[in-house]
PyMOL CGO cylinders between C-alpha atoms (Angstrom):
from pymol import cmd
from pymol.cgo import CYLINDER

trace = [
    CYLINDER, 0.17, 0.04, -0.08, 2.84, 2.30, 1.03, 0.3, 1, 1, 1, 1, 1, 1,
    CYLINDER, 2.84, 2.30, 1.03, 4.52, 1.77, -2.31, 0.3, 1, 1, 1, 1, 1, 1,
    CYLINDER, 4.52, 1.77, -2.31, 1.13, 2.32, -4.19, 0.3, 1, 1, 1, 1, 1, 1,
    CYLINDER, 1.13, 2.32, -4.19, 0.68, 5.76, -2.31, 0.3, 1, 1, 1, 1, 1, 1,
    CYLINDER, 0.68, 5.76, -2.31, 4.40, 7.29, -3.02, 0.3, 1, 1, 1, 1, 1, 1,
    CYLINDER, 4.40, 7.29, -3.02, 4.11, 6.05, -6.73, 0.3, 1, 1, 1, 1, 1, 1,
    CYLINDER, 4.11, 6.05, -6.73, 0.51, 7.81, -7.44, 0.3, 1, 1, 1, 1, 1, 1,
    CYLINDER, 0.51, 7.81, -7.44, 2.06, 10.64, -5.70, 0.3, 1, 1, 1, 1, 1, 1,
    CYLINDER, 2.06, 10.64, -5.70, 4.90, 11.20, -7.56, 0.3, 1, 1, 1, 1, 1, 1,
    CYLINDER, 4.90, 11.20, -7.56, 2.91, 10.73, -10.71, 0.3, 1, 1, 1, 1, 1, 1,
    CYLINDER, 2.91, 10.73, -10.71, 0.44, 13.48, -9.59, 0.3, 1, 1, 1, 1, 1, 1,
    CYLINDER, 0.44, 13.48, -9.59, 3.89, 15.65, -8.67, 0.3, 1, 1, 1, 1, 1, 1,
    CYLINDER, 3.89, 15.65, -8.67, 5.18, 15.40, -12.41, 0.3, 1, 1, 1, 1, 1, 1,
    CYLINDER, 5.18, 15.40, -12.41, 1.80, 16.09, -13.90, 0.3, 1, 1, 1, 1, 1, 1,
    CYLINDER, 1.80, 16.09, -13.90, 1.11, 19.24, -11.80, 0.3, 1, 1, 1, 1, 1, 1,
    CYLINDER, 1.11, 19.24, -11.80, 4.70, 20.20, -13.23, 0.3, 1, 1, 1, 1, 1, 1,
    CYLINDER, 4.70, 20.20, -13.23, 3.42, 20.06, -16.93, 0.3, 1, 1, 1, 1, 1, 1,
    CYLINDER, 3.42, 20.06, -16.93, 4.82, 16.69, -17.68, 0.3, 1, 1, 1, 1, 1, 1,
    CYLINDER, 4.82, 16.69, -17.68, 2.52, 14.41, -20.04, 0.3, 1, 1, 1, 1, 1, 1,
    CYLINDER, 2.52, 14.41, -20.04, 0.77, 11.45, -18.36, 0.3, 1, 1, 1, 1, 1, 1,
    CYLINDER, 0.77, 11.45, -18.36, 2.60, 8.78, -20.21, 0.3, 1, 1, 1, 1, 1, 1,
    CYLINDER, 2.60, 8.78, -20.21, 5.88, 10.19, -19.11, 0.3, 1, 1, 1, 1, 1, 1,
    CYLINDER, 5.88, 10.19, -19.11, 5.09, 10.83, -15.49, 0.3, 1, 1, 1, 1, 1, 1,
    CYLINDER, 5.09, 10.83, -15.49, 3.78, 7.18, -14.96, 0.3, 1, 1, 1, 1, 1, 1,
    CYLINDER, 3.78, 7.18, -14.96, 7.27, 6.02, -16.47, 0.3, 1, 1, 1, 1, 1, 1,
    CYLINDER, 7.27, 6.02, -16.47, 9.16, 8.91, -14.86, 0.3, 1, 1, 1, 1, 1, 1,
    CYLINDER, 9.16, 8.91, -14.86, 7.60, 7.81, -11.34, 0.3, 1, 1, 1, 1, 1, 1,
    CYLINDER, 7.60, 7.81, -11.34, 8.17, 4.27, -11.89, 0.3, 1, 1, 1, 1, 1, 1,
    CYLINDER, 8.17, 4.27, -11.89, 11.97, 4.61, -12.67, 0.3, 1, 1, 1, 1, 1, 1,
    CYLINDER, 11.97, 4.61, -12.67, 12.59, 7.24, -10.08, 0.3, 1, 1, 1, 1, 1, 1,
    CYLINDER, 12.59, 7.24, -10.08, 10.68, 5.60, -7.20, 0.3, 1, 1, 1, 1, 1, 1,
    CYLINDER, 10.68, 5.60, -7.20, 11.93, 1.66, -7.92, 0.3, 1, 1, 1, 1, 1, 1,
    CYLINDER, 11.93, 1.66, -7.92, 15.16, 2.06, -5.91, 0.3, 1, 1, 1, 1, 1, 1,
    CYLINDER, 15.16, 2.06, -5.91, 13.61, 3.00, -2.82, 0.3, 1, 1, 1, 1, 1, 1,
    CYLINDER, 13.61, 3.00, -2.82, 11.08, 0.88, -3.08, 0.3, 1, 1, 1, 1, 1, 1,
    CYLINDER, 11.08, 0.88, -3.08, 13.47, -1.79, -3.72, 0.3, 1, 1, 1, 1, 1, 1,
    CYLINDER, 13.47, -1.79, -3.72, 15.78, -0.62, -0.61, 0.3, 1, 1, 1, 1, 1, 1,
    CYLINDER, 15.78, -0.62, -0.61, 12.72, -0.65, 1.65, 0.3, 1, 1, 1, 1, 1, 1,
    CYLINDER, 12.72, -0.65, 1.65, 11.94, -4.36, 0.55, 0.3, 1, 1, 1, 1, 1, 1,
    CYLINDER, 11.94, -4.36, 0.55, 15.36, -5.44, 1.37, 0.3, 1, 1, 1, 1, 1, 1,
    CYLINDER, 15.36, -5.44, 1.37, 15.31, -3.75, 4.84, 0.3, 1, 1, 1, 1, 1, 1,
    CYLINDER, 15.31, -3.75, 4.84, 12.26, -5.68, 5.67, 0.3, 1, 1, 1, 1, 1, 1,
    CYLINDER, 12.26, -5.68, 5.67, 13.77, -8.76, 4.23, 0.3, 1, 1, 1, 1, 1, 1,
    CYLINDER, 13.77, -8.76, 4.23, 17.08, -8.55, 6.29, 0.3, 1, 1, 1, 1, 1, 1,
    CYLINDER, 17.08, -8.55, 6.29, 14.84, -7.41, 9.29, 0.3, 1, 1, 1, 1, 1, 1,
    CYLINDER, 14.84, -7.41, 9.29, 12.90, -10.60, 8.84, 0.3, 1, 1, 1, 1, 1, 1,
    CYLINDER, 12.90, -10.60, 8.84, 15.66, -12.54, 8.12, 0.3, 1, 1, 1, 1, 1, 1,
    CYLINDER, 15.66, -12.54, 8.12, 17.04, -12.39, 11.69, 0.3, 1, 1, 1, 1, 1, 1,
    CYLINDER, 17.04, -12.39, 11.69, 13.73, -14.17, 13.07, 0.3, 1, 1, 1, 1, 1, 1,
    CYLINDER, 13.73, -14.17, 13.07, 13.88, -16.91, 9.99, 0.3, 1, 1, 1, 1, 1, 1,
    CYLINDER, 13.88, -16.91, 9.99, 15.64, -19.23, 12.01, 0.3, 1, 1, 1, 1, 1, 1,
    CYLINDER, 15.64, -19.23, 12.01, 13.60, -18.93, 15.33, 0.3, 1, 1, 1, 1, 1, 1,
    CYLINDER, 13.60, -18.93, 15.33, 11.14, -22.18, 14.89, 0.3, 1, 1, 1, 1, 1, 1,
    CYLINDER, 11.14, -22.18, 14.89, 8.10, -20.04, 16.75, 0.3, 1, 1, 1, 1, 1, 1,
    CYLINDER, 8.10, -20.04, 16.75, 8.16, -17.05, 14.39, 0.3, 1, 1, 1, 1, 1, 1,
    CYLINDER, 8.16, -17.05, 14.39, 9.65, -18.95, 10.97, 0.3, 1, 1, 1, 1, 1, 1,
    CYLINDER, 9.65, -18.95, 10.97, 6.34, -18.72, 9.52, 0.3, 1, 1, 1, 1, 1, 1,
    CYLINDER, 6.34, -18.72, 9.52, 5.85, -15.17, 10.44, 0.3, 1, 1, 1, 1, 1, 1,
    CYLINDER, 5.85, -15.17, 10.44, 9.52, -14.44, 8.94, 0.3, 1, 1, 1, 1, 1, 1,
    CYLINDER, 9.52, -14.44, 8.94, 8.54, -16.14, 5.49, 0.3, 1, 1, 1, 1, 1, 1,
    CYLINDER, 8.54, -16.14, 5.49, 5.28, -14.32, 5.41, 0.3, 1, 1, 1, 1, 1, 1,
    CYLINDER, 5.28, -14.32, 5.41, 6.84, -11.05, 5.89, 0.3, 1, 1, 1, 1, 1, 1,
    CYLINDER, 6.84, -11.05, 5.89, 9.80, -11.72, 3.24, 0.3, 1, 1, 1, 1, 1, 1,
    CYLINDER, 9.80, -11.72, 3.24, 6.95, -13.39, 0.66, 0.3, 1, 1, 1, 1, 1, 1,
    CYLINDER, 6.95, -13.39, 0.66, 4.40, -10.37, 1.18, 0.3, 1, 1, 1, 1, 1, 1,
    CYLINDER, 4.40, -10.37, 1.18, 7.42, -7.84, 0.55, 0.3, 1, 1, 1, 1, 1, 1,
    CYLINDER, 7.42, -7.84, 0.55, 8.78, -9.31, -2.49, 0.3, 1, 1, 1, 1, 1, 1,
    CYLINDER, 8.78, -9.31, -2.49, 5.05, -9.64, -4.17, 0.3, 1, 1, 1, 1, 1, 1,
    CYLINDER, 5.05, -9.64, -4.17, 4.00, -6.42, -3.10, 0.3, 1, 1, 1, 1, 1, 1,
    CYLINDER, 4.00, -6.42, -3.10, 7.44, -4.88, -4.79, 0.3, 1, 1, 1, 1, 1, 1,
    CYLINDER, 7.44, -4.88, -4.79, 6.63, -6.54, -7.96, 0.3, 1, 1, 1, 1, 1, 1,
    CYLINDER, 6.63, -6.54, -7.96, 2.91, -6.24, -7.92, 0.3, 1, 1, 1, 1, 1, 1,
    CYLINDER, 2.91, -6.24, -7.92, 3.06, -2.33, -7.21, 0.3, 1, 1, 1, 1, 1, 1,
    CYLINDER, 3.06, -2.33, -7.21, 5.66, -2.03, -9.58, 0.3, 1, 1, 1, 1, 1, 1,
    CYLINDER, 5.66, -2.03, -9.58, 3.64, -3.33, -12.46, 0.3, 1, 1, 1, 1, 1, 1,
    CYLINDER, 3.64, -3.33, -12.46, -0.16, -3.12, -11.66, 0.3, 1, 1, 1, 1, 1, 1,
    CYLINDER, -0.16, -3.12, -11.66, -0.58, 0.52, -10.16, 0.3, 1, 1, 1, 1, 1, 1,
    CYLINDER, -0.58, 0.52, -10.16, 1.34, 2.31, -12.98, 0.3, 1, 1, 1, 1, 1, 1,
    CYLINDER, 1.34, 2.31, -12.98, -0.84, 0.29, -15.53, 0.3, 1, 1, 1, 1, 1, 1,
    CYLINDER, -0.84, 0.29, -15.53, -3.96, 0.98, -13.63, 0.3, 1, 1, 1, 1, 1, 1,
    CYLINDER, -3.96, 0.98, -13.63, -3.47, 4.77, -12.72, 0.3, 1, 1, 1, 1, 1, 1,
    CYLINDER, -3.47, 4.77, -12.72, -2.54, 5.28, -16.69, 0.3, 1, 1, 1, 1, 1, 1,
    CYLINDER, -2.54, 5.28, -16.69, -5.57, 3.65, -17.60, 0.3, 1, 1, 1, 1, 1, 1,
    CYLINDER, -5.57, 3.65, -17.60, -7.78, 5.69, -15.12, 0.3, 1, 1, 1, 1, 1, 1,
    CYLINDER, -7.78, 5.69, -15.12, -6.11, 8.96, -15.69, 0.3, 1, 1, 1, 1, 1, 1,
    CYLINDER, -6.11, 8.96, -15.69, -5.98, 8.51, -19.64, 0.3, 1, 1, 1, 1, 1, 1,
    CYLINDER, -5.98, 8.51, -19.64, -10.04, 7.98, -19.58, 0.3, 1, 1, 1, 1, 1, 1,
    CYLINDER, -10.04, 7.98, -19.58, -10.20, 11.14, -17.47, 0.3, 1, 1, 1, 1, 1, 1,
    CYLINDER, -10.20, 11.14, -17.47, -8.41, 13.24, -19.99, 0.3, 1, 1, 1, 1, 1, 1,
    CYLINDER, -8.41, 13.24, -19.99, -10.38, 12.00, -22.76, 0.3, 1, 1, 1, 1, 1, 1,
    CYLINDER, -10.38, 12.00, -22.76, -13.74, 12.90, -21.17, 0.3, 1, 1, 1, 1, 1, 1,
    CYLINDER, -13.74, 12.90, -21.17, -12.21, 16.05, -20.46, 0.3, 1, 1, 1, 1, 1, 1,
    CYLINDER, -12.21, 16.05, -20.46, -10.89, 16.65, -24.00, 0.3, 1, 1, 1, 1, 1, 1,
    CYLINDER, -10.89, 16.65, -24.00, -14.35, 15.56, -25.43, 0.3, 1, 1, 1, 1, 1, 1,
    CYLINDER, -14.35, 15.56, -25.43, -16.34, 17.56, -22.80, 0.3, 1, 1, 1, 1, 1, 1,
    CYLINDER, -16.34, 17.56, -22.80, -14.79, 20.56, -22.09, 0.3, 1, 1, 1, 1, 1, 1,
    CYLINDER, -14.79, 20.56, -22.09, -16.00, 22.67, -18.41, 0.3, 1, 1, 1, 1, 1, 1,
    CYLINDER, -16.00, 22.67, -18.41, -18.77, 24.73, -19.41, 0.3, 1, 1, 1, 1, 1, 1,
    CYLINDER, -18.77, 24.73, -19.41, -20.22, 22.82, -22.13, 0.3, 1, 1, 1, 1, 1, 1,
    CYLINDER, -20.22, 22.82, -22.13, -23.02, 20.29, -21.89, 0.3, 1, 1, 1, 1, 1, 1,
    CYLINDER, -23.02, 20.29, -21.89, -22.00, 16.72, -20.79, 0.3, 1, 1, 1, 1, 1, 1,
]
cmd.load_cgo(trace, "trace")
């Protein structure tokens, strides 16, 4: 969830700076990938400490797998879904400018 919010916020920042939607989505994915990857690595390293504890081993495995899955899902699906959603809004605005009936 955190990665998704960061990506969407970064895209909206680029859009406010006047960047086209497709470039803003690509730029956000490229610029924010390293911090997202470092965050995932920190969670994995932190969970590896409890990986060999028989009681908390399941928790460590689920934390690691969840973070890796979250990293890849947020890296792929959030930009695509955001682009699809925003491009639909932009097409609607172009078709029905403000002040016209629609």
